[in-house]
C-alpha positions in Angstrom: -19.1 7.2 -9.2 -18.2 3.6 -6.5 -14.6 4.5 -5.4 -12.3 2.5 -7.4 -9.3 0.3 -6.2 -6.8 2.6 -7.7 -8.2 5.4 -5.4 -8.5 3.0 -2.6 -5.2 1.6 -2.9 -3.0 4.0 -5.3 -4.0 7.6 -4.2 -3.9 6.9 -0.4 -0.1 5.4 -0.7 0.8 8.6 -2.3 -0.5 10.7 -0.1 1.0 8.9 3.0 4.3 7.8 1.7 4.1 12.3 1.3 3.6 12.4 4.3 6.0 9.9 5.8 8.9 11.8 3.8 8.0 14.8 5.3 8.1 13.4 8.7 11.8 12.2 7.5 12.8 15.7 6.7 11.1 16.6 10.4 12.9 13.9 12.0 16.8 15.1 9.9 15.7 18.8 11.2 15.6 17.5 15.0 18.6 15.7 14.5 20.8 18.6 13.0 19.0 21.7 15.5 20.1 19.1 18.4 23.0 18.2 17.5 21.7 14.4 17.7 23.4 12.0 15.7 21.3 11.1 12.8 21.5 7.5 13.1 20.3 7.5 16.3 17.0 8.4 15.3 16.9 6.0 12.3 17.5 3.0 14.6 15.1 4.3 17.9 12.5 1.5 18.2 9.4 2.3 20.6 10.2 -0.8 22.1 13.0 -3.4 22.5 11.1 -6.0 20.9 9.7 -3.5 18.1 11.4 -3.0 14.4 13.8 0.2 13.8 12.9 3.8 12.6 14.7 2.4 9.2 12.3 -0.6 9.1 9.1 1.1 9.8 10.0 3.0 6.3 11.2 -0.2 4.5 8.3 -2.3 5.5 5.6 0.3 4.4 7.5 1.2 1.4 7.0 -2.2 1.0 3.1 -2.6 1.5 2.8 0.1 -0.7 4.2 -1.2 -3.9 3.9 -5.0 -3.1 -0.2 -4.4 -3.2 -0.6 -2.4 -6.0 1.2 -5.7 -7.3 -0.6 -8.2 -6.2 -3.7 -6.4 -7.0 -2.6 -5.9 -10.8 -0.1 -8.5 -11.3 2.6 -7.5 -11.9 5.7 -7.5 -10.2 6.8 -5.0 -7.9 10.6 -3.9 -7.3 12.8 -5.0 -5.1 14.8 -2.9 -2.7 17.7 -4.2 -0.9 16.1 -2.5 2.6 19.9 -1.2 3.0 18.9 2.6 3.6 20.7 3.6 6.7 20.1 7.4 6.9 17.2 9.9 6.0 18.1 11.0 2.7 18.3 7.1 1.8 15.1 6.7 2.9 13.4 9.6 1.6 15.0 8.3 -1.3 13.1 4.7 -1.0 9.9 6.3 -0.6 10.5 8.7 -3.7 11.6 5.4 -5.8 8.0 3.8 -4.4 6.2 6.8 -5.0 7.8 6.5 -9.0 6.4 3.1 -9.5 3.3 3.7 -8.1 2.6 6.4 -9.6 3.7 4.3 -13.5 0.6 2.5 -12.5 -2.6 3.1 -14.8 -6.1 3.1 -13.4 -6.9 0.3 -16.2 -4.7 -2.3 -14.1 -7.0 -2.3 -11.5 -9.6 -3.4 -13.8 -11.1 -5.8 -11.8 -8.8 -6.1 -8.4 -11.3 -5.6 -6.4 -12.1 -10.2 -7.2 -9.0 -11.0 -7.8 -7.4 -13.8 -6.0 -4.6 -12.8 -4.2 -2.1 -15.0 -2.1 0.4 -15.2 -1.0 3.3 -16.4 2.7 3.8 -14.1 5.7 6.7 -16.3 7.0 5.4 -20.2 6.8 2.0 -19.1 6.5 0.2 -18.5 3.1 -2.4 -15.9 3.0 -5.0 -16.3 1.1 -7.1 -13.5 -0.3 -9.7 -12.2 -2.4 -8.6 -8.3 -4.1 -10.9 -6.5 -1.7 -10.7 -7.6 1.5 -7.0 -7.6 0.9 -6.7 -4.4 0.3 -9.2 -3.7 3.4 -7.9 -5.4 5.3 -4.7 -6.4 5.0 -3.1 -4.2 3.0 -3.6 -0.8 4.1 -4.0 -1.5 7.9 0.0 -2.9 7.5 0.6 -0.1 5.9 -1.3 2.6 8.0 0.8 0.5 10.8 4.2 1.0 9.5 3.6 4.8 8.9 2.0 5.6 12.3 4.8 3.7 14.0 7.6 5.5 11.6 5.9 9.0 13.4 5.4 7.4 17.1 9.1 7.1 16.9 10.3 10.2 15.6 7.7 11.7 18.0 8.9 9.7 21.4 12.4 11.2 20.3 11.5 14.3 20.5 10.8 15.2 17.2 8.2 18.2 16.8 5.7 16.4 15.0 1.7 16.0 15.1 -1.2 15.5 13.7 -0.8 17.6 10.9 2.3 16.4 10.1 1.1 12.6 10.0 -1.9 13.5 8.1 -1.1 16.7 5.4 -3.7 17.6 3.2 -6.6 15.6 1.4 
């Protein structure tokens, strides 16, 4: 049986958003155990010109829901991007997961050939569904999930590869 666009997108996003929430749990536990201000972790960056942990989580969430919406022709929910605590970031992930879980496999029918166009800053990007998912949406999603992991690890949170990957 060939790999469906649903399986290549929704199931991947669901699993990895779950792992991202797990990483945030570990970050919150570390902050509590070490007597750190949780806001310091939420606002932490790998480099001065990079986005903070909170924004990495927000963009990972947005990438997952927007990719699914663009592939199905549905409208993704909009969030305010105002999360500033571990609880709020985990709630955003939960809302994103809930929305993704409500999508049917049928909604992705023929999505590999669907035209996908959107603006990224001033640039208009144009894709065909499968190329969009494989060469833009998934790499972008994993960039932000990985950067969130890296920020937490860099700040001393005791996480490793198993925390990132979880179980398939």
